[in-house]
C-alpha positions, 0 to 999 in steps of 0.5 A: 500500500502507499505510504499515505494509506499506511499512515492513515490506516495504522497507529503507533500501537499497531507498529509496536505490536507488529515489530515486537522482538525487532529492534527498531524505532516505534514512532509516528515517523516510521508508521509507513514502514509497518510490516502490514504495509507490504505483501506477505513474503510467505504468500509471495514465495508460495506464488513462485513455488514453480520457480524457486525452492525455499531452503532457508527462512530469515527472521528480522531482528533489526530495522534501520530507517534513516 
């Protein structure tokens, strides 16, 4: 979704819940980077299963937005 839509749709509380366990800023200036603003990576990879083989899954532990 667009940055404007993410800022309209989500709150700081949503950001805190969505990034629990990830070291990152959790304030109004990064609401547009909330994970729900992006496509679900598992769904994207499932749609490409005839092209790729998933051999590892990474877990995000830090996010730096300058």
